N, C-alpha and C positions, 0 to 999 in steps of 0.2 A: 504494500498501500504505501503510495505515494503521495505528499499532500504539500502545498507551498500557499501562505496564506492571498499574496496577489494571485495567482491561480484560482482559488478559491472564491476568490470576490468573485469572479466575473463571470463561473458558470452559475447557473440556476438547473433546477429537475426538466425544464425546456430545451437546454440545450442538446442538441443533436450529437450522440456521443460517437467517435472512430476513434481507432488506433492511430489513425494518418494527423488526426486534428493536434494543429501548433502547440497546444497546451499541455497535449501528452508525450508530445515528442521530447519539449522544452523541461519536463519535469523527469524524464530518463536522462538525459543531457545533463539536471543538476544532480541526477542521483550518480552519473559514470564520474560526475568532477569527487565527490565523495569518495565512491568506491571504484576506482578506476580497474579493476581486477574483473567487474561484472562487463566489460571488454564493451563491444559494440551491438549492443541489445537493444531492441527497436521494442517498443509497446506494444504488446498482444491484445490486450482489452482494457478498455473504460468504461469505468463505474463510477455513478455518485452512490455514497452512501452518509446516513446522518450518525456521527458516532456519540452515543450519550456522555458529557462530560459532568464530573459529581458537582453538584453546589457548594460552595467555598465551605470550609469546614472549620468550625470554629466552635470546639464543644469545650466547657468549663468541666475540670474534673480535679479532685484534689491534686491529682498527682502532677498538673501543668498549673497549680496557681503560684503567679508569681512569675509564670514565663510568658511569652508575649503571645499571643491571640497565633495559632496555625491556619493558614491559607493558602490553599493549594487546589489546582484544577484535577488532581491525581488522587484515588483513595489513600488514606494512611491507616496503619494499622496503628492500634492502642498500645 
């Protein structure tokens, strides 16, 4: 799964999806910069999905008293 906020911002559920679309090719190009070992791969499929992001977690507890509030976009184990 690849994602980049500027690309996400220009796509919608109505966007016609194709592995040859410039946005898909750009994401693979960016991935190649981070992981050169993937070689000259091309997009095989394009899908748009919604990933649930947990609400900000800020739970007061005796263990955390006196510590700054915890704010996260990911789950935090107690």
